[in-house]
Residue, then its C-alpha position, 0 to 999 in steps of 0.5 A: m116489396d112487390k115491385s109490380v104494386s108499387s110501380e103502379k102507386k104514385l106519391f106526390v109532395a106538395d112544394p112549398h110546405g112546412f115551417c114558415n118564416g115566422v114559426k122559424r124565427a119563433l123557435k130561433i128566438v126560443e132556442d137563442l134563450l136556451e143557448q143563454g143559459a135563461v131559466d125559468i122560461y115560460i110560453y104563454n100559449d103554444i108556441v107554435h101549434n104542434s105537439f112535437v115542437v111542444n114536447g120537445l121544449k118541454e123536455r128541455g125544460v120550457k114551461f107553457v101557461t096560459t094564464l099569468d099566475e104561474p110565472a114569478p117576477g123576473s121569469h122570462i115569458v115568451w109570447s107565441a108566434h099567434g100574438v097576445s093583446p095589449e092588455l096582456e103585455a101591460l099584465a106582464r109588464s105589472r108583474a116584472l116578468q122580461i118579455t120576449d115578443a115571438t109574435c110572426p111579424l105578420v101577425s104584429r101587422v094585423h095589430e097595428l092596423a087594427k089599433q091604426y083604425l081605431q084611432a082614426g075611428a073607423r069601425v073595425i070588423f075581423a074575420g077570424h076563428a073564434g077562440h084561437p089564439e091570433t084572433d084573441g089577441v086582434l080582438g085585444c087590440g079594442n072594440i072589434d065585430l068579430v065574424g067566422r061565417e057569412e051568417d055572422c055578417e047578417k048578424l053585425p049591427e048597423l051603423s050608428d054613424r057613417k063611421k068608416t068601415v074596414m074588415l081585416t083577417q087572420t094570417t092562416w085562413c082560406q083565401e076562399d072562405v075569406e072571399k066569401i066573407i068579403r061579399a057576405l058584409q060587401k052586401r052589408f056595408p057597401d063601402i067596407e074596406c077590405i083587407s086580406n091579411i092571409c099571409y104569404a107562407t098560407s097562400e103559397r102552401q094552399q097553392a100548392v095543394r091545389t096545383l098537386i091535386g090538378q096537375h097529378k089528379v091525387e085522389y088522396l091527399v095526407v096533410i101532416g099537422s096539429a088539430h090545433s093548427s088553422n093553416a093544417r087544417r085549412l090544407c084539408e078544407v083545400a084539398q076536399s074542395c078540388g076534388s080530394r080525399g083530405i085527411l089531418i094526421n099528426d103522428p106518422g104513424e097513423i097512417r098505417q091505419l089508413d084504408l089505402t088498398e084502392v088509392a093510386r096516387i096520393g099526395i102529402t103536404a105538412g101544415a106551416s108549424t109541423p117540422e119536416i121531420l115528421l113529413e120525412k117519417a111520413i113518406k117513408i112510412l107511404n114508400d113502405m107501403g107501396f108508394e113510390n115517389a113521383 
């Protein structure tokens, strides 16, 4: 390697990055079941949004499902970190499945709040991505309006009475996006109570990206994570909002296909569902391409 070239190319690693406590907790729950010798283990949806993690569990005999049609009575069903609706929980119990709940506690808290406000007669609006497992679980708590963009706020029907109105949010959203939604909702419903449920790990990882780009003038940010991972996609969006080019990479090997010849200062981070080994592989590849750790 030409040292004169490598000395001009710098690699900056965002801190914190990678697994959050909710992901670590969910994976440990599954690991404990395997160590206890449990058989017929099914996980509803991906335990976390990372193909490396999911494929590793499949190789150990764990099965992944998106319905409860396959698991036979007595099988273990594990709820993913994203949570499920009360209706699905009831269905699992009716089918005599052994339920193990790996829902992130912060997501469970959103469910609790939604139920509490609904029971108190409030109107609940949820800011989240349609079709995301966390969103599906929260919406299953009752009659809740979903908004994913500012335009959605304008389409919400007027209140039929003077109910209290509350907004809750998906835990993996970007703070800037939530603030836009809040402003749009406040125009429609001035008395709305807006509760941001963005988890601390999501906020910390997004702020780490802002700091990295701001302090080190990073031109290009590589995010290691799955395209299905909401928090990983948000990290790319944060990078772009800070003036850096953000790109989401699932397999570290994909980095070799990037044209980085004109890049002098590159940053790297990992989504909250991404294991450290993938980040380490990515750093090694970037080192081999001439980027020295700053």
